[in-house]
Structures are given as C-alpha cells and as structure tokens.
C-alpha positions as CSV (number, residue, x, y, z in Angstrom):
1,X,-7.5,14.0,-10.8
2,X,-5.6,11.0,-9.4
3,X,-7.7,8.0,-8.0
4,X,-7.1,6.4,-4.4
5,X,-4.3,4.0,-4.2
6,X,-5.6,0.4,-4.0
7,X,-4.2,-1.1,-0.5
8,X,-2.8,-4.1,-2.3
9,X,-1.3,-1.5,-4.2
10,X,0.8,0.3,-1.4
11,X,1.9,-2.5,-0.1
12,X,3.9,-3.3,-3.2
13,X,5.2,0.4,-3.2
14,X,6.5,-0.1,0.2
15,X,8.2,-3.2,-0.3
16,X,9.3,-1.5,-3.6
17,X,10.6,1.4,-1.0
18,X,12.3,-1.0,1.1
19,X,13.8,-2.8,-1.9
20,X,15.0,0.4,-3.1
21,X,16.9,1.8,0.4
22,X,18.5,-1.8,0.1
23,X,20.0,-0.6,-3.6
24,X,18.2,-4.0,-4.6
25,X,16.0,-1.8,-7.5
26,X,17.0,-1.2,-10.8
27,X,16.8,2.4,-12.4
28,X,14.2,0.8,-14.8
29,X,12.2,-0.3,-11.5
30,X,12.8,2.9,-9.5
31,X,11.4,5.2,-12.9
32,X,8.2,2.4,-12.7
33,X,7.7,2.9,-9.1
34,X,7.8,6.9,-9.4
35,X,5.5,6.7,-12.5
36,X,3.2,4.4,-10.6
37,X,3.3,6.7,-7.5
38,X,2.7,9.9,-9.4
39,X,-0.9,8.5,-10.5
40,X,-2.4,7.9,-7.2
41,X,-3.9,9.7,-4.3
42,X,-2.5,9.1,-0.8
43,X,-5.0,11.6,1.1
44,X,-7.1,9.0,2.6
45,X,-4.9,6.1,3.1
46,X,-4.5,5.9,7.0
47,X,-8.3,5.6,6.8
48,X,-8.8,3.4,4.4
49,X,-6.0,0.9,5.9
50,X,-7.7,1.7,9.7
51,X,-10.9,0.7,8.5
52,X,-10.0,-2.2,6.8
53,X,-8.1,-3.7,9.3
54,X,-11.1,-3.1,11.9
55,X,-13.3,-4.9,9.5
56,X,-10.4,-7.9,9.5
57,X,-10.4,-7.9,13.5
58,X,-13.9,-7.6,13.9
59,X,-14.4,-10.5,11.4
60,X,-11.8,-12.7,13.2
61,X,-13.3,-11.9,16.7
62,X,-16.7,-12.7,15.4
63,X,-15.4,-16.1,14.2
64,X,-13.4,-16.6,17.2
65,X,-10.1,-16.7,15.4
66,X,-8.7,-14.1,18.1
C-alpha cells in the first residue's frame, strides 16, 4: 500500500513537473521523479491541502496578521 504524500514533497513534485514541461529536467531526474511519485498515494491531497491552508489562515487571523 502506498503512503500519503507529505505536502512538502507534493510541492517539490509540482516544481519538477513544471521544469519537466519546460525541458529543464534530465532523463535521470525524470526517472527519479516517476519512481518517487509511484511511492505515494494522492487520494486525499485536496482535503489535506485545504485543512492545512485553513489552519494557517485561522492562525494568521488569530494573530492579526491578515
């Protein structure tokens, strides 16, 4: 069974996806990225991302940073 992807790892993968589309990743980096992606489950990414962002929003609002 695959494990849930940490949100920081998701950020890195999205960056790599962007650079891959720009032709800026080597084939070795692409192969490593594909292997890395296959290790993870992306099923609850939306829920976890929303939960995390809402927590940050609430915390900043509580501290008067908004």
